[in-house]
C-alpha atoms as an extended CHARMM CRD file, in Angstrom:
* protein
*
       136  EXT
         1         1  VAL       CA             -3.0790000000       34.2420000000      -22.3420000000  PROA      1               0.0000000000
         2         2  LEU       CA             -0.5550000000       37.0570000000      -21.9770000000  PROA      2               0.0000000000
         3         3  GLY       CA              1.9830000000       35.5360000000      -24.3690000000  PROA      3               0.0000000000
         4         4  GLU       CA              4.3740000000       34.0080000000      -21.8530000000  PROA      4               0.0000000000
         5         5  ILE       CA              4.9010000000       30.9130000000      -24.0090000000  PROA      5               0.0000000000
         6         6  HSD       CA              5.8010000000       33.0180000000      -27.0430000000  PROA      6               0.0000000000
         7         7  LEU       CA              8.2230000000       34.9740000000      -24.8760000000  PROA      7               0.0000000000
         8         8  LEU       CA              9.9610000000       31.7460000000      -23.8010000000  PROA      8               0.0000000000
         9         9  GLU       CA             10.1740000000       30.5840000000      -27.4180000000  PROA      9               0.0000000000
        10        10  SER       CA             11.6020000000       33.9310000000      -28.5200000000  PROA      10              0.0000000000
        11        11  GLN       CA             14.3350000000       33.5650000000      -25.8910000000  PROA      11              0.0000000000
        12        12  GLY       CA             15.2400000000       30.1590000000      -27.2930000000  PROA      12              0.0000000000
        13        13  ILE       CA             13.7520000000       28.1810000000      -24.3860000000  PROA      13              0.0000000000
        14        14  ASP       CA             11.7840000000       25.0940000000      -25.3340000000  PROA      14              0.0000000000
        15        15  PRO       CA              8.4820000000       25.2100000000      -23.3880000000  PROA      15              0.0000000000
        16        16  LEU       CA              8.2860000000       21.4190000000      -23.4550000000  PROA      16              0.0000000000
        17        17  LEU       CA             11.5810000000       21.0060000000      -21.6250000000  PROA      17              0.0000000000
        18        18  TYR       CA             11.1440000000       24.0280000000      -19.3730000000  PROA      18              0.0000000000
        19        19  LEU       CA              7.4790000000       23.7360000000      -18.3870000000  PROA      19              0.0000000000
        20        20  ILE       CA              6.0170000000       20.3220000000      -19.1470000000  PROA      20              0.0000000000
        21        21  ILE       CA              8.7090000000       17.7210000000      -18.4100000000  PROA      21              0.0000000000
        22        22  PRO       CA              9.5570000000       18.8760000000      -14.8430000000  PROA      22              0.0000000000
        23        23  ARG       CA              5.8630000000       19.0780000000      -13.9320000000  PROA      23              0.0000000000
        24        24  ALA       CA              5.1290000000       15.6840000000      -15.4420000000  PROA      24              0.0000000000
        25        25  LEU       CA              7.9660000000       13.9930000000      -13.5650000000  PROA      25              0.0000000000
        26        26  ALA       CA              7.0190000000       15.7350000000      -10.3210000000  PROA      26              0.0000000000
        27        27  MET       CA              3.3840000000       14.7170000000      -10.6120000000  PROA      27              0.0000000000
        28        28  SER       CA              4.3430000000       11.1460000000      -11.3860000000  PROA      28              0.0000000000
        29        29  VAL       CA              6.5130000000       10.9670000000       -8.2650000000  PROA      29              0.0000000000
        30        30  CYS       CA              3.8150000000       12.6720000000       -6.1680000000  PROA      30              0.0000000000
        31        31  VAL       CA              1.1260000000       10.2230000000       -7.2720000000  PROA      31              0.0000000000
        32        32  PHE       CA              3.4600000000        7.3300000000       -6.4520000000  PROA      32              0.0000000000
        33        33  CYS       CA              4.2130000000        8.7430000000       -2.9800000000  PROA      33              0.0000000000
        34        34  LEU       CA              0.5240000000        9.3590000000       -2.2880000000  PROA      34              0.0000000000
        35        35  THR       CA             -0.2570000000        5.7930000000       -3.3200000000  PROA      35              0.0000000000
        36        36  ILE       CA              2.3680000000        4.3840000000       -0.9500000000  PROA      36              0.0000000000
        37        37  TRP       CA              1.0180000000        6.6010000000        1.8380000000  PROA      37              0.0000000000
        38        38  PHE       CA             -2.5260000000        5.3650000000        1.1170000000  PROA      38              0.0000000000
        39        39  ILE       CA             -1.3790000000        1.7290000000        1.2080000000  PROA      39              0.0000000000
        40        40  VAL       CA              0.4010000000        2.2040000000        4.5430000000  PROA      40              0.0000000000
        41        41  ILE       CA             -2.6370000000        3.9380000000        6.0750000000  PROA      41              0.0000000000
        42        42  SER       CA             -4.9810000000        1.2570000000        4.6830000000  PROA      42              0.0000000000
        43        43  PHE       CA             -2.9700000000       -1.6370000000        6.0740000000  PROA      43              0.0000000000
        44        44  GLY       CA             -2.4910000000        0.1320000000        9.3910000000  PROA      44              0.0000000000
        45        45  SER       CA             -6.1980000000        0.8050000000        9.7680000000  PROA      45              0.0000000000
        46        46  ALA       CA             -7.0140000000       -2.7740000000        8.7340000000  PROA      46              0.0000000000
        47        47  TYR       CA             -4.6990000000       -4.0560000000       11.4460000000  PROA      47              0.0000000000
        48        48  LEU       CA             -6.2550000000       -1.7390000000       14.0340000000  PROA      48              0.0000000000
        49        49  TYR       CA             -9.7440000000       -2.8110000000       12.9820000000  PROA      49              0.0000000000
        50        50  GLY       CA             -8.6880000000       -6.4380000000       13.4050000000  PROA      50              0.0000000000
        51        51  ILE       CA             -7.6000000000       -5.6690000000       16.9610000000  PROA      51              0.0000000000
        52        52  LEU       CA            -10.7810000000       -3.7160000000       17.7720000000  PROA      52              0.0000000000
        53        53  ALA       CA            -13.0300000000       -6.3970000000       16.2370000000  PROA      53              0.0000000000
        54        54  GLU       CA            -11.1030000000       -9.0650000000       18.1650000000  PROA      54              0.0000000000
        55        55  VAL       CA            -10.6150000000      -11.2710000000       15.1220000000  PROA      55              0.0000000000
        56        56  GLY       CA             -7.1130000000      -12.2590000000       16.1120000000  PROA      56              0.0000000000
        57        57  ALA       CA             -5.0020000000       -9.7750000000       14.1970000000  PROA      57              0.0000000000
        58        58  GLY       CA             -1.9170000000      -11.1980000000       15.9020000000  PROA      58              0.0000000000
        59        59  ALA       CA              1.4580000000       -9.5910000000       16.2310000000  PROA      59              0.0000000000
        60        60  PRO       CA              2.2630000000       -6.6950000000       13.8590000000  PROA      60              0.0000000000
        61        61  ASN       CA              5.2310000000       -8.5340000000       12.3350000000  PROA      61              0.0000000000
        62        62  LEU       CA              3.0110000000      -11.5500000000       11.5710000000  PROA      62              0.0000000000
        63        63  PHE       CA              0.4690000000       -9.2780000000        9.8850000000  PROA      63              0.0000000000
        64        64  ILE       CA              3.1730000000       -7.5960000000        7.7800000000  PROA      64              0.0000000000
        65        65  MET       CA              4.6990000000      -10.9340000000        6.7880000000  PROA      65              0.0000000000
        66        66  ASN       CA              1.2930000000      -12.2710000000        5.6970000000  PROA      66              0.0000000000
        67        67  VAL       CA              0.6760000000       -9.1660000000        3.6030000000  PROA      67              0.0000000000
        68        68  LEU       CA              4.1250000000       -9.3600000000        1.9980000000  PROA      68              0.0000000000
        69        69  ARG       CA              3.6360000000      -13.0630000000        1.2980000000  PROA      69              0.0000000000
        70        70  ALA       CA              0.3950000000      -12.2740000000       -0.5580000000  PROA      70              0.0000000000
        71        71  VAL       CA              2.0080000000       -9.6480000000       -2.8200000000  PROA      71              0.0000000000
        72        72  HSD       CA              3.7430000000      -11.0130000000       -5.9050000000  PROA      72              0.0000000000
        73        73  MET       CA              5.9680000000       -9.3900000000       -8.5130000000  PROA      73              0.0000000000
        74        74  PRO       CA              3.1250000000       -8.7530000000      -11.0340000000  PROA      74              0.0000000000
        75        75  ASP       CA              1.2380000000       -6.8850000000       -8.2900000000  PROA      75              0.0000000000
        76        76  PHE       CA              4.2650000000       -4.7280000000       -7.5640000000  PROA      76              0.0000000000
        77        77  LEU       CA              4.8470000000       -3.9830000000      -11.2510000000  PROA      77              0.0000000000
        78        78  SER       CA              1.1720000000       -3.1420000000      -11.6970000000  PROA      78              0.0000000000
        79        79  LEU       CA              1.3730000000       -0.7510000000       -8.7380000000  PROA      79              0.0000000000
        80        80  LEU       CA              4.3740000000        0.9900000000      -10.2560000000  PROA      80              0.0000000000
        81        81  ALA       CA              2.7910000000        1.2760000000      -13.6970000000  PROA      81              0.0000000000
        82        82  LYS       CA             -0.6170000000        2.3550000000      -12.3910000000  PROA      82              0.0000000000
        83        83  THR       CA              0.8780000000        5.1520000000      -10.3230000000  PROA      83              0.0000000000
        84        84  LEU       CA              3.7440000000        6.4630000000      -12.4270000000  PROA      84              0.0000000000
        85        85  LEU       CA              2.0970000000        6.3800000000      -15.8680000000  PROA      85              0.0000000000
        86        86  PRO       CA             -1.2420000000        8.0520000000      -15.0310000000  PROA      86              0.0000000000
        87        87  GLY       CA              0.5460000000       10.8010000000      -13.1080000000  PROA      87              0.0000000000
        88        88  LEU       CA              2.8780000000       11.3500000000      -16.0340000000  PROA      88              0.0000000000
        89        89  PHE       CA              0.1180000000       11.3580000000      -18.6500000000  PROA      89              0.0000000000
        90        90  THR       CA             -2.2050000000       13.5610000000      -16.5780000000  PROA      90              0.0000000000
        91        91  ALA       CA              0.4830000000       16.2020000000      -16.1650000000  PROA      91              0.0000000000
        92        92  ILE       CA              1.4180000000       16.0850000000      -19.8530000000  PROA      92              0.0000000000
        93        93  ILE       CA             -2.2180000000       16.3510000000      -20.9600000000  PROA      93              0.0000000000
        94        94  CYS       CA             -3.0020000000       19.2320000000      -18.5870000000  PROA      94              0.0000000000
        95        95  ALA       CA              0.1800000000       21.1490000000      -19.4250000000  PROA      95              0.0000000000
        96        96  THR       CA             -0.3620000000       20.6700000000      -23.1570000000  PROA      96              0.0000000000
        97        97  GLU       CA             -3.9130000000       21.9530000000      -22.8760000000  PROA      97              0.0000000000
        98        98  GLY       CA             -2.6870000000       24.9190000000      -20.8330000000  PROA      98              0.0000000000
        99        99  ILE       CA              0.0040000000       25.8100000000      -23.3310000000  PROA      99              0.0000000000
       100       100  GLY       CA             -2.4850000000       25.5550000000      -26.1860000000  PROA      100             0.0000000000
       101       101  VAL       CA             -4.6730000000       28.3470000000      -24.7900000000  PROA      101             0.0000000000
       102       102  GLY       CA             -4.9390000000       31.3320000000      -27.1110000000  PROA      102             0.0000000000
       103       103  THR       CA             -5.1510000000       34.9860000000      -26.1940000000  PROA      103             0.0000000000
       104       104  ALA       CA             -8.7490000000       35.0400000000      -24.9180000000  PROA      104             0.0000000000
       105       105  ILE       CA             -9.2490000000       34.6040000000      -21.1860000000  PROA      105             0.0000000000
       106       106  THR       CA            -12.4290000000       32.6260000000      -21.9050000000  PROA      106             0.0000000000
       107       107  GLU       CA            -10.3230000000       29.8120000000      -23.3770000000  PROA      107             0.0000000000
       108       108  VAL       CA             -8.8160000000       28.9430000000      -19.9800000000  PROA      108             0.0000000000
       109       109  PRO       CA            -11.9280000000       27.2490000000      -18.4840000000  PROA      109             0.0000000000
       110       110  GLN       CA            -12.5150000000       25.4070000000      -21.7450000000  PROA      110             0.0000000000
       111       111  ALA       CA             -8.9380000000       24.1160000000      -21.7320000000  PROA      111             0.0000000000
       112       112  ALA       CA             -9.2680000000       23.0820000000      -18.0850000000  PROA      112             0.0000000000
       113       113  THR       CA            -12.4380000000       21.1230000000      -18.8590000000  PROA      113             0.0000000000
       114       114  ARG       CA            -10.7990000000       19.4140000000      -21.8490000000  PROA      114             0.0000000000
       115       115  ALA       CA             -7.7700000000       18.5660000000      -19.7160000000  PROA      115             0.0000000000
       116       116  VAL       CA             -9.9080000000       16.9650000000      -16.9960000000  PROA      116             0.0000000000
       117       117  VAL       CA            -11.9370000000       14.9060000000      -19.4630000000  PROA      117             0.0000000000
       118       118  ARG       CA             -8.8860000000       13.7450000000      -21.4030000000  PROA      118             0.0000000000
       119       119  SER       CA             -6.9580000000       12.9570000000      -18.2150000000  PROA      119             0.0000000000
       120       120  ILE       CA             -9.7730000000       10.8150000000      -16.8350000000  PROA      120             0.0000000000
       121       121  ALA       CA            -10.1010000000        8.9810000000      -20.1560000000  PROA      121             0.0000000000
       122       122  ALA       CA             -6.3410000000        8.4100000000      -20.2560000000  PROA      122             0.0000000000
       123       123  LEU       CA             -6.4170000000        7.1320000000      -16.6680000000  PROA      123             0.0000000000
       124       124  PHE       CA             -9.0350000000        4.4970000000      -17.4820000000  PROA      124             0.0000000000
       125       125  ILE       CA             -7.3680000000        3.4570000000      -20.7380000000  PROA      125             0.0000000000
       126       126  LEU       CA             -3.9400000000        3.1630000000      -19.1030000000  PROA      126             0.0000000000
       127       127  SER       CA             -5.3910000000        1.2120000000      -16.1900000000  PROA      127             0.0000000000
       128       128  VAL       CA             -7.0490000000       -1.2890000000      -18.5180000000  PROA      128             0.0000000000
       129       129  ILE       CA             -3.9170000000       -1.6990000000      -20.6290000000  PROA      129             0.0000000000
       130       130  VAL       CA             -1.6740000000       -2.2110000000      -17.5870000000  PROA      130             0.0000000000
       131       131  SER       CA             -4.1240000000       -4.7250000000      -16.0740000000  PROA      131             0.0000000000
       132       132  ILE       CA             -4.3050000000       -6.7020000000      -19.3060000000  PROA      132             0.0000000000
       133       133  LEU       CA             -0.5250000000       -6.7210000000      -19.7380000000  PROA      133             0.0000000000
       134       134  THR       CA              0.1000000000       -7.6100000000      -16.0830000000  PROA      134             0.0000000000
       135       135  TYR       CA             -2.4920000000      -10.2970000000      -15.4460000000  PROA      135             0.0000000000
       136       136  ALA       CA             -3.2840000000      -11.7700000000      -18.8710000000  PROA      136             0.0000000000
């Protein structure tokens, strides 16, 4: 809104390389790390529920081995693609919308709304494409 992007361009700095790419890579890594954390918490709570419900959860190493035996390479590749790609695309879409804001302060909420809608649409489209390519 205050012309910061034009200032970067006038100094010879590419806004794509300086602003968008680092944020996109960081968000992609963050989404992946949050997904791994969610998986660990989910499996840990499932194991604890099995103990509390007395359904014979067994030893922790047996539980982990059964889980690892059930996960195959397509599942692992799908996990990688469904965490890294949506994070990357969401950051690129949001940063592009933010950079495209003009000089009016009223354009910021409109750009934020467009970024959210386009990011959610991209998330669903990417998820469908990855699922089809992985399991078809």
